GUBAKOL-177031 format. One record per residue (C-alpha): residue in one letter; x, y, z. Coordinates in steps of 0.02 Angstrom, whole numbers. Example, Ala and Ser with C-alpha at 12.3 -4.5 7.8 and 13.67 -1.06 7.14 Angstrom:
r  X  Y  Z
A  615  -225  390
S  684  -53  357
This chain:
r  X  Y  Z
X  2134  -252  -878
X  1978  -327  -956
X  1931  -411  -791
X  1954  -248  -698
X  1843  -158  -825
X  1710  -293  -809
X  1715  -282  -620
X  1696  -93  -627
X  1547  -110  -742
X  1467  -235  -623
X  1500  -120  -476
X  1415  24  -565
X  1262  -83  -603
X  1257  -146  -423
X  1260  30  -350
X  1134  91  -479
X  1019  -53  -432
X  1027  -2  -250
X  990  178  -294
X  848  123  -407
X  769  29  -261
X  788  172  -137
X  771  329  -244
X  691  280  -410
X  771  290  -582
X  738  476  -607
X  806  526  -437
X  987  471  -443
X  1130  535  -548
X  1299  478  -608
X  1372  589  -472
X  1281  485  -340
X  1357  327  -412
X  1529  406  -427
X  1525  462  -245
X  1476  288  -186
X  1618  206  -283
X  1745  346  -261
X  1770  360  -449
X  1744  497  -578
X  1586  522  -679
X  1694  497  -833
X  1726  318  -776
X  1539  286  -776
X  1515  369  -946
X  1651  255  -1014
X  1538  104  -982
X  1370  190  -1001
X  1379  346  -1111
X  1199  395  -1071
X  1089  357  -922
X  969  261  -1034
X  1114  143  -1074
X  1130  111  -888
X  941  89  -878
X  945  -45  -1013
X  1085  -132  -917
X  979  -127  -759
X  833  -208  -851
X  951  -343  -914
X  1019  -373  -739
X  843  -397  -673
X  803  -512  -820
X  959  -616  -785
X  905  -636  -604
X  730  -686  -659
X  797  -814  -782
X  902  -900  -651
X  780  -894  -506
X  620  -933  -601
X  699  -1079  -692
X  765  -1146  -527
X  592  -1138  -451
X  504  -1216  -601
X  626  -1363  -606
X  621  -1394  -419
X  539  -1557  -364
X  416  -1470  -249
X  230  -1433  -251
X  156  -1283  -341
X  111  -1210  -172
X  294  -1221  -120
X  347  -1144  -286
X  231  -998  -257
X  294  -980  -78
X  473  -979  -144
X  430  -842  -268
X  349  -737  -133
X  494  -761  -11
X  621  -729  -149
X  534  -567  -195
X  533  -512  -14
X  715  -559  11
X  775  -483  -153
X  669  -327  -152
X  659  -281  30
X  801  -216  130
X  797  -59  231
X  679  60  139
X  693  -35  -26
X  561  -85  -152
X  559  -209  -295
X  672  -141  -434
X  544  -187  -566
X  409  -94  -471
X  523  57  -456
X  545  62  -645
X  357  44  -671
X  326  196  -561
X  436  300  -678
X  365  227  -840
X  302  395  -905
X  475  472  -897
X  584  322  -938
X  690  332  -1097
X  612  247  -1247
X  757  124  -1257
X  712  52  -1086
X  529  17  -1119
X  545  -145  -1220
X  654  -219  -1082
X  530  -168  -948
X  385  -242  -1044
X  481  -405  -1068
X  515  -412  -881
X  331  -391  -842
X  280  -526  -964
X  414  -647  -905
X  362  -632  -723
X  178  -650  -767
X  211  -804  -875
X  309  -883  -734
X  168  -860  -607
X  42  -921  -736
X  140  -1084  -754
X  148  -1109  -566
X  -39  -1078  -543
X  -82  -1191  -691
X  20  -1331  -613
X  -63  -1306  -445
X  -236  -1305  -521
X  -203  -1462  -621
X  -136  -1553  -468
X  -280  -1496  -357
X  -176  -1383  -247
X  -270  -1226  -299
X  -455  -1206  -329
X  -487  -1033  -398
X  -616  -967  -519
X  -579  -884  -685
X  -434  -881  -805
X  -263  -935  -741
X  -169  -789  -819
X  -292  -666  -744
X  -267  -744  -573
X  -78  -736  -598
X  -95  -550  -629
X  -187  -530  -464
X  -47  -623  -373
X  92  -519  -450
X  4  -353  -422
X  -42  -397  -243
X  136  -451  -206
X  212  -291  -276
X  83  -177  -196
X  108  -262  -27
X  295  -233  -41
X  260  -48  -69
X  136  -37  74
X  256  -126  192
X  372  24  181
X  239  126  273
X  141  -3  372
X  277  -129  417
X  316  -306  362
X  154  -379  432
X  56  -302  288
X  150  -412  165
X  115  -573  260
X  -69  -527  283
X  -90  -488  99
X  -7  -650  44
X  -116  -750  164
X  -269  -671  85
X  -204  -713  -89
X  -185  -895  -39
X  -366  -893  20
X  -422  -822  -148
X  -324  -958  -237
X  -417  -1089  -138
X  -253  -1158  -72
X  -282  -1335  -6
X  -126  -1317  102
X  -205  -1171  194
X  -368  -1265  215
X  -276  -1414  290
X  -175  -1301  405
X  -336  -1217  462
X  -417  -1385  498
X  -266  -1441  599
X  -275  -1284  705
X  -459  -1306  741
X  -453  -1495  758
């Protein structure tokens, strides 16, 4: 019985995550979830009495994903350039399906109307992602893979914002916009890998 309850809770979060990425937090209801899972709204209220409780669970689910994936990337025996590429590809794979956006970006869009209980979790998610990219860029700069001007954390912010904005724009302009934006970011980072690839093409 406990396993069944846990599975139902996970199913609710999974469907809510999908709706978050396609409709936004404010634009789906417990009825939408209930219809998807063929259950009653009372079943959802059993696990999440209020929608803000579900919102906090969504933030935690995103955080859990970040913890696993970011740690995996940081510990990988690969270059900083490859770590950044992995982050970018992971974001694209995780966030983009048909008409989907990054779940964290979706929550940020609704920040003005989000329940107060969700805001600490959202802020922690932002900071965790930014700290991760800062570590990757710092490693790349130290090892001579990146040659950018200015503060590392500031540059990390540019990378994160560009990545998320490109994901949004790709919904209207197609997937090419994401690849073009990321290529430009690598140029701004002074990526030695891109310089070498360019020399090989022209050589």
